[in-house]
N, C-alpha and C positions, 0 to 999 in steps of 0.2 A: 787601381783603375784611375784614370785621369780623363778629363774631357774639357771641351770648350763649347760655348754657345755664341753664335753670331746671328744677327738679324739681317735679312736681305733688303730692308728699307729703314728709313729714319723714323723711329717711333715718336719723335717730338714734332713732326710736321703735321699741320692741320689738314683735314680732309680725309677721304677714304683711301685706304691702301691695302693691298693684299700681298703676301709673300710668305717666306718661310723662316722659322727658327732652325738654323743648321746646328745640330747637336753632334759634336764630335765624340768619338769613343775609341779607346784603345785598351785592349786586354792582353794578357799573356797567351791566350788561346788563339787570337786572331790579330791581324794587322789593323791599321787605322780605318775607321768607317765613319760615315756621316749619316745621321737620321734627319730627314727633312720633315719638320712639323709645320703644317699650314696654319697661318694666323691672318687675321684681318684687324686693322686698326681704323676706327672712326673717331676722329678728334675734332673738337671745335672749342679751342681755348682751354683754360685751366678748369679742373673739376675732378670729380671722383673717377676712379678707374676700376674696371672689372676684368678678370681673366676667367674665361668660360671654357 
């Protein structure tokens, strides 16, 4: 199994943003597919981060 992950927006930009993590997947049983995982980023400078 191999895969890639791409984000539809810049995670380093300040402010509120919404988009998707595009998770690619390829197996021997099927062709290439992409799973879209919705995410939201709220950033205001440097500081701790949380993934919920």
